[in-house]
DRENPA-791326 format. One record per residue (C-alpha): residue in one letter; y, x, z. Coordinates in nm, 2 decimals, always signed. Example, Ala and Ser with C-alpha at 12.3 -4.5 7.8 and 13.67 -1.06 7.14 Angstrom:
A / -0.45 / +1.23 / +0.78
S / -0.11 / +1.37 / +0.71
//
This chain:
M / -4.25 / -1.28 / +11.63
P / -4.50 / -1.47 / +11.85
P / -4.62 / -1.28 / +12.17
D / -4.98 / -1.26 / +12.02
K / -4.85 / -1.08 / +11.75
I / -4.65 / -0.80 / +11.91
D / -4.80 / -0.46 / +11.85
K / -5.01 / -0.37 / +12.15
E / -4.89 / -0.01 / +12.14
K / -4.52 / -0.11 / +12.22
L / -4.68 / -0.30 / +12.52
M / -4.84 / -0.01 / +12.65
S / -4.69 / +0.07 / +12.99
K / -4.63 / +0.43 / +13.09
R / -4.71 / +0.33 / +13.42
L / -5.07 / +0.38 / +13.54
S / -5.27 / +0.22 / +13.84
V / -5.50 / +0.47 / +13.98
G / -5.80 / +0.32 / +14.19
N / -6.08 / +0.47 / +14.41
L / -5.88 / +0.78 / +14.52
P / -6.00 / +1.01 / +14.80
H / -5.81 / +0.87 / +15.12
Q / -5.71 / +1.20 / +15.21
M / -5.52 / +1.27 / +14.89
T / -5.15 / +1.31 / +14.87
R / -4.86 / +1.23 / +14.66
E / -4.81 / +1.58 / +14.56
Q / -5.21 / +1.61 / +14.48
L / -5.20 / +1.30 / +14.27
Q / -4.91 / +1.44 / +14.08
T / -5.06 / +1.78 / +14.03
L / -5.38 / +1.58 / +13.91
F / -5.21 / +1.39 / +13.64
S / -4.98 / +1.69 / +13.52
E / -5.29 / +1.82 / +13.36
A / -5.22 / +1.52 / +13.09
G / -4.82 / +1.58 / +13.08
L / -4.50 / +1.54 / +13.24
V / -4.51 / +1.28 / +13.54
A / -4.21 / +1.08 / +13.59
S / -4.33 / +0.97 / +13.94
A / -4.65 / +0.95 / +14.16
R / -4.70 / +0.69 / +14.44
I / -4.99 / +0.64 / +14.68
I / -4.99 / +0.31 / +14.86
T / -5.05 / +0.30 / +15.24
Y / -5.12 / +0.02 / +15.49
L / -4.80 / -0.10 / +15.66
H / -4.95 / -0.10 / +16.01
N / -5.10 / +0.23 / +16.03
G / -4.95 / +0.45 / +15.72
Q / -5.32 / +0.53 / +15.61
T / -5.38 / +0.52 / +15.25
C / -5.53 / +0.22 / +15.06
G / -5.73 / +0.43 / +14.81
F / -5.50 / +0.35 / +14.50
G / -5.16 / +0.44 / +14.36
F / -4.96 / +0.44 / +14.05
V / -4.84 / +0.70 / +13.83
E / -4.57 / +0.71 / +13.58
M / -4.58 / +0.95 / +13.28
K / -4.30 / +1.04 / +13.06
T / -4.43 / +0.91 / +12.74
Q / -4.67 / +0.65 / +12.62
E / -4.90 / +0.91 / +12.44
E / -4.89 / +1.11 / +12.77
S / -5.01 / +0.79 / +12.97
Q / -5.30 / +0.73 / +12.70
K / -5.40 / +1.09 / +12.76
A / -5.41 / +1.05 / +13.10
I / -5.63 / +0.77 / +13.09
D / -5.88 / +0.94 / +12.83
M / -5.89 / +1.25 / +13.07
L / -5.90 / +1.11 / +13.41
N / -6.06 / +0.76 / +13.40
G / -6.41 / +0.79 / +13.55
R / -6.36 / +1.17 / +13.64
Y / -6.49 / +1.24 / +13.99
L / -6.29 / +1.36 / +14.26
D / -6.44 / +1.41 / +14.63
G / -6.74 / +1.22 / +14.54
R / -6.54 / +0.93 / +14.40
S / -6.50 / +0.81 / +14.04
L / -6.12 / +0.75 / +13.96
V / -6.03 / +0.43 / +13.78
V / -5.73 / +0.49 / +13.56
K / -5.58 / +0.22 / +13.34
A / -5.25 / +0.10 / +13.23
D / -5.05 / -0.10 / +13.46
R / -5.01 / -0.46 / +13.35
L / -4.67 / -0.55 / +13.24
Q / -4.53 / -0.80 / +13.49
S / -4.37 / -1.14 / +13.38
K / -4.06 / -1.27 / +13.56
C / -4.30 / -1.52 / +13.72
S / -4.58 / -1.30 / +13.87
F / -4.67 / -1.52 / +14.14
S / -4.90 / -1.77 / +14.10
R / -4.73 / -2.02 / +14.35
R / -4.42 / -2.06 / +14.17
R / -4.41 / -2.40 / +14.04
N / -4.12 / -2.36 / +13.77
C / -4.30 / -2.07 / +13.57
R / -4.45 / -2.17 / +13.24
//
């Protein structure tokens, strides 16, 4: 089946990217927030290597695709500590995700 004909639901990731997080948020708080939508498989907040401070975004993986969609519906745009959260399905990465690789087509 051609890639453009693949069922969109099958491509939907259970992994979500979460942007505009409050900088003082912890991984445990992120996991608790997303548990409102269902079972959380993992939660991770990205930090700067040089000082360990949070970057304001992270990733959450839900147990099922349905819970992932529910989390998007419930939490995208929700205000948290004066910030509007941006929650969306994380893009599926191809084997050649770096644009500088020359042999990827």
